[in-house]
Residue frames relative to the residue before (quaternion, step in Angstrom):
aa qw qx qy qz dx dy dz
M 1.0000 0.0000 0.0000 0.0000 0.00 0.00 0.00
A 0.4394 -0.7019 0.4989 0.2555 3.58 -0.81 1.01
K 0.5125 -0.6375 0.4801 0.3169 3.53 -1.15 0.65
P 0.3438 -0.7540 0.5146 0.2202 3.60 -0.67 1.00
L 0.4181 -0.6806 0.5419 0.2614 3.52 -1.20 0.56
K 0.6249 -0.5334 0.4120 0.3940 3.55 -1.25 0.36
V 0.3425 -0.7070 0.5772 0.2228 3.55 -1.03 0.79
K 0.4329 -0.7454 0.4512 0.2312 3.55 -0.60 1.18
K 0.8677 0.1403 -0.1355 0.4573 3.51 -1.20 0.81
V 0.5382 0.5473 -0.4479 0.4584 3.62 1.11 0.58
R 0.1267 0.7966 -0.5715 0.1511 3.53 -0.39 1.27
P 0.5258 -0.6709 0.4238 0.3062 3.59 -0.99 0.81
D 0.6633 0.5201 -0.3129 0.4377 3.62 1.17 -0.44
K 0.5495 0.5947 -0.4043 0.4253 3.59 1.25 0.01
P 0.6286 -0.5332 0.3911 0.4093 3.62 -1.16 0.47
A 0.6144 -0.5905 0.3859 0.3533 3.58 -1.08 0.80
R 0.6554 0.5180 -0.3273 0.4414 3.59 0.87 -0.88
Q 0.6689 0.5010 -0.2955 0.4628 3.58 0.91 -0.91
T 0.6855 0.4831 -0.2860 0.4636 3.58 0.89 -0.94
A 0.6535 0.5010 -0.3190 0.4692 3.60 0.89 -0.88
A 0.6409 0.5139 -0.3315 0.4640 3.59 0.97 -0.79
R 0.6349 0.5230 -0.3230 0.4680 3.59 1.00 -0.82
I 0.6566 0.5120 -0.3116 0.4580 3.57 0.92 -0.92
M 0.7111 0.4572 -0.2664 0.4630 3.58 0.86 -0.91
R 0.6219 0.4884 -0.3615 0.4940 3.63 1.21 -0.16
T 0.5008 0.6598 -0.4124 0.3793 3.54 1.30 -0.25
R 0.0841 -0.8047 0.5875 0.0134 3.54 -0.99 0.86
G 0.8642 0.2385 -0.1223 0.4258 3.50 -1.39 0.23
K 0.8655 -0.0120 0.0461 0.4986 3.52 -0.89 -1.07
E 0.6532 0.5233 -0.3267 0.4392 3.59 0.95 -0.82
L 0.6457 0.5002 -0.3179 0.4814 3.59 1.01 -0.78
H 0.6199 0.5288 -0.3353 0.4730 3.56 1.02 -0.80
N 0.6464 0.5205 -0.3172 0.4589 3.62 0.92 -0.88
L 0.6429 0.5218 -0.3179 0.4620 3.58 0.97 -0.83
R 0.6623 0.4970 -0.3038 0.4713 3.57 0.93 -0.88
I 0.6463 0.5113 -0.3202 0.4673 3.62 0.97 -0.82
S 0.6428 0.5133 -0.3291 0.4636 3.60 0.95 -0.81
G 0.6471 0.5100 -0.3095 0.4748 3.58 0.98 -0.84
K 0.6400 0.5250 -0.3227 0.4590 3.57 1.00 -0.82
R 0.6596 0.5016 -0.3118 0.4649 3.60 0.93 -0.83
L 0.6436 0.5023 -0.3270 0.4760 3.56 0.96 -0.80
R 0.6487 0.5161 -0.3223 0.4571 3.59 0.95 -0.83
Y 0.6566 0.5037 -0.3160 0.4640 3.59 0.91 -0.85
S 0.6320 0.5185 -0.3309 0.4715 3.59 1.02 -0.75
A 0.6588 0.5004 -0.3064 0.4708 3.56 0.93 -0.88
E 0.6501 0.5230 -0.3247 0.4454 3.60 0.98 -0.79
T 0.6449 0.5117 -0.3363 0.4574 3.61 1.04 -0.63
L 0.7064 0.4424 -0.2576 0.4888 3.59 1.18 -0.48
R 0.4088 0.7445 -0.4593 0.2602 3.61 1.23 -0.04
G 0.5794 0.5825 -0.3821 0.4231 3.60 1.13 -0.48
F 0.6700 0.4857 -0.2906 0.4803 3.58 1.13 -0.61
Y 0.8019 0.1042 -0.0019 0.5884 3.58 0.98 -0.88
P 0.0581 -0.8645 0.4952 0.0628 3.62 0.61 1.01
D 0.7040 0.4572 -0.2861 0.4620 3.61 0.84 -0.85
R 0.7028 0.4879 -0.2773 0.4371 3.55 0.86 -0.95
L 0.7402 0.4200 -0.2494 0.4621 3.61 0.84 -0.86
A 0.4852 0.6554 -0.4451 0.3699 3.59 1.18 -0.25
L 0.6685 0.4908 -0.3006 0.4710 3.59 0.91 -0.89
L 0.6556 0.5114 -0.3235 0.4517 3.59 0.88 -0.87
T 0.6887 0.4741 -0.3009 0.4586 3.59 0.78 -0.92
E 0.6377 0.5173 -0.3308 0.4651 3.59 1.03 -0.70
L 0.6507 0.5051 -0.3135 0.4724 3.58 0.97 -0.83
L 0.6621 0.5000 -0.3118 0.4630 3.58 0.92 -0.84
K 0.6457 0.5139 -0.3237 0.4628 3.57 0.96 -0.85
R 0.6639 0.5000 -0.3029 0.4663 3.57 0.89 -0.95
G 0.6365 0.5310 -0.3220 0.4574 3.57 1.00 -0.82
Q 0.6473 0.5108 -0.3107 0.4729 3.57 0.98 -0.85
D 0.6452 0.5220 -0.3196 0.4573 3.57 0.95 -0.85
I 0.6603 0.5044 -0.3052 0.4652 3.57 0.95 -0.88
L 0.6680 0.4936 -0.3083 0.4638 3.58 0.90 -0.89
G 0.6286 0.5278 -0.3356 0.4622 3.59 1.06 -0.69
E 0.6716 0.4781 -0.2944 0.4835 3.55 0.93 -0.88
Y 0.6142 0.5376 -0.3432 0.4648 3.58 1.06 -0.73
Q 0.6504 0.5077 -0.3157 0.4685 3.60 0.94 -0.86
D 0.6102 0.5401 -0.3459 0.4650 3.58 1.07 -0.69
C 0.6330 0.5263 -0.3227 0.4670 3.58 1.01 -0.84
V 0.6506 0.5201 -0.3136 0.4560 3.56 0.94 -0.91
T 0.6619 0.5060 -0.2969 0.4665 3.58 0.96 -0.89
H 0.6594 0.4982 -0.3033 0.4744 3.57 0.95 -0.89
R 0.6220 0.5542 -0.3342 0.4407 3.55 1.00 -0.84
A 0.6608 0.5067 -0.3124 0.4572 3.58 0.90 -0.91
M 0.6694 0.4929 -0.3057 0.4642 3.60 0.92 -0.85
L 0.6846 0.4798 -0.2933 0.4637 3.58 0.89 -0.92
S 0.6276 0.5427 -0.3404 0.4424 3.58 1.00 -0.72
K 0.6325 0.5142 -0.3214 0.4819 3.56 1.05 -0.80
D 0.6562 0.5084 -0.3080 0.4649 3.57 0.96 -0.90
L 0.6475 0.5202 -0.3199 0.4558 3.57 0.96 -0.86
A 0.6508 0.5038 -0.3217 0.4680 3.60 0.91 -0.86
R 0.6520 0.5094 -0.3152 0.4648 3.59 0.97 -0.81
Q 0.6557 0.5133 -0.3047 0.4624 3.59 0.95 -0.90
R 0.6514 0.5154 -0.3224 0.4539 3.58 1.00 -0.79
R 0.6482 0.4964 -0.3202 0.4805 3.58 1.11 -0.61
L 0.7382 0.4461 -0.2281 0.4517 3.58 0.91 -1.00
A 0.8088 -0.0013 0.0607 0.5849 3.57 0.87 -0.95
P 0.1956 -0.8500 0.4768 0.1095 3.59 0.36 1.25
R 0.7519 0.3389 -0.2081 0.5258 3.60 1.14 -0.44
G 0.3641 0.7731 -0.4574 0.2460 3.56 1.25 0.27
K 0.5953 -0.5917 0.4228 0.3418 3.55 -1.21 0.62
Q 0.6145 0.5887 -0.3517 0.3901 3.57 1.09 -0.62
I 0.5502 0.6101 -0.3987 0.4075 3.58 1.18 -0.48
A 0.6696 0.4929 -0.3017 0.4665 3.60 0.86 -0.92
L 0.6395 0.5236 -0.3215 0.4620 3.58 0.99 -0.80
L 0.6698 0.4936 -0.2956 0.4694 3.57 0.88 -0.91
E 0.6337 0.5254 -0.3213 0.4681 3.59 1.04 -0.76
K 0.6445 0.5099 -0.3156 0.4743 3.58 1.04 -0.77
L 0.6471 0.5117 -0.3183 0.4670 3.56 0.99 -0.81
L 0.6488 0.5032 -0.3190 0.4733 3.59 1.00 -0.78
A 0.6303 0.5225 -0.3293 0.4704 3.61 1.03 -0.75
A 0.6462 0.5061 -0.3241 0.4704 3.58 1.00 -0.78
L 0.6317 0.5144 -0.3349 0.4734 3.59 1.05 -0.68
D 0.5995 0.5516 -0.3565 0.4575 3.59 1.07 -0.68
E 0.6643 0.5019 -0.2941 0.4694 3.56 0.93 -0.94
R 0.6634 0.5088 -0.3004 0.4591 3.58 0.92 -0.89
E 0.6498 0.5086 -0.3160 0.4681 3.57 0.97 -0.83
A 0.6370 0.5213 -0.3265 0.4645 3.61 1.00 -0.78
L 0.6491 0.5082 -0.3132 0.4714 3.58 0.98 -0.82
L 0.6636 0.5026 -0.3004 0.4655 3.59 0.90 -0.94
Y 0.6104 0.5473 -0.3388 0.4617 3.57 1.05 -0.78
A 0.6761 0.4938 -0.2950 0.4605 3.59 0.84 -0.98
Q 0.6571 0.5042 -0.3140 0.4640 3.60 0.96 -0.82
Y 0.6687 0.4867 -0.3107 0.4684 3.58 0.92 -0.83
R 0.6265 0.5384 -0.3400 0.4495 3.58 0.98 -0.77
E 0.6501 0.5071 -0.3242 0.4638 3.60 0.98 -0.75
I 0.6215 0.5133 -0.3434 0.4820 3.60 1.00 -0.74
W 0.6567 0.5078 -0.3136 0.4610 3.58 0.89 -0.93
R 0.6372 0.5226 -0.3270 0.4625 3.61 0.95 -0.82
G 0.6468 0.5270 -0.3192 0.4495 3.56 0.96 -0.87
M 0.6957 0.4553 -0.2836 0.4777 3.57 0.96 -0.80
L 0.6539 0.4949 -0.3200 0.4744 3.59 1.22 -0.27
R 0.4582 0.6911 -0.4517 0.3293 3.59 1.23 -0.19
K 0.5880 -0.6198 0.4002 0.3317 3.52 -0.97 0.92
E 0.6543 0.5277 -0.3166 0.4395 3.59 0.91 -0.89
F 0.6531 0.5146 -0.3001 0.4675 3.54 0.98 -0.89
R 0.6837 0.4803 -0.2835 0.4707 3.59 0.87 -0.96
N 0.6300 0.5305 -0.3417 0.4527 3.59 1.00 -0.76
C 0.6271 0.5370 -0.3251 0.4612 3.56 1.02 -0.83
L 0.6604 0.4928 -0.3068 0.4763 3.60 0.93 -0.86
E 0.6459 0.5187 -0.3259 0.4555 3.59 0.97 -0.81
V 0.6290 0.5254 -0.3372 0.4634 3.60 0.99 -0.78
M 0.6676 0.4941 -0.3061 0.4653 3.58 0.90 -0.87
A 0.6774 0.5057 -0.2965 0.4444 3.56 0.93 -0.89
S 0.7213 0.4300 -0.2496 0.4822 3.59 1.06 -0.68
D 0.5385 0.6280 -0.4062 0.3882 3.61 1.24 -0.15
T 0.0218 -0.8181 0.5735 -0.0348 3.58 -0.22 1.29
T 0.5789 0.6053 -0.3729 0.3993 3.58 1.26 -0.11
G 0.4345 -0.6911 0.4716 0.3333 3.58 1.14 -0.40
S 0.3676 0.7608 -0.4758 0.2445 3.59 1.23 0.23
G 0.6365 0.5156 -0.3394 0.4624 3.59 1.17 -0.35
M 0.5010 0.6877 -0.4084 0.3306 3.54 1.28 -0.23
M 0.4673 -0.6723 0.4996 0.2830 3.53 -1.02 0.82
E 0.3726 -0.7026 0.5517 0.2512 3.54 -1.01 0.75
E 0.5561 -0.5810 0.4810 0.3492 3.51 -1.26 0.59
P 0.4770 -0.6512 0.4847 0.3368 3.61 -0.94 0.71
K 0.4627 -0.6797 0.4991 0.2734 3.53 -1.07 0.84
K 0.4252 -0.6989 0.5170 0.2517 3.54 -1.04 0.85
K 0.3926 -0.6986 0.5508 0.2333 3.52 -1.13 0.76
G 0.7839 0.3157 -0.2311 0.4821 3.57 -1.10 0.56
N 0.6434 -0.5458 0.3853 0.3738 3.53 -1.30 -0.22
G 0.5881 -0.6164 0.3551 0.3849 3.57 1.25 0.17
K 0.5902 0.5695 -0.3728 0.4339 3.62 1.25 -0.12
A 0.5366 -0.6142 0.4684 0.3398 3.52 -1.17 0.63
G 0.5177 -0.7367 0.3815 0.2091 3.49 -0.97 1.00
């Protein structure tokens, strides 16, 4: 997996609305880098779930959902570019053609889908910015004693076959 580059102007201390809007304006390579960074963070969190099963379950789920949303958003962006080119071509070739209305409807549906995905991603981002959520992550990150680690379940009986 290639090393992702930093996504410009995306900072955790910025308001959720501003950051989510910046992320959703991201295109191409930068959006890919953001998704890869999220994937790496999720994989790291998943490897630590044995230590903090309850606490990291929410983080990994939020990261996975965020990745899914960004992937679907990127699909919308890609489809939009293809449909826009087709629409421009149709307008040149057949300005009154039936396909123009169809392409316009498809583009409008993509607009609606992008708006929905934006709202969903913004809510995930807001959740991860909540003070309680961040405090929980800070506690886990500063726990060097292993006190958050799950204990092995105790075996019943004497361990001999019956």
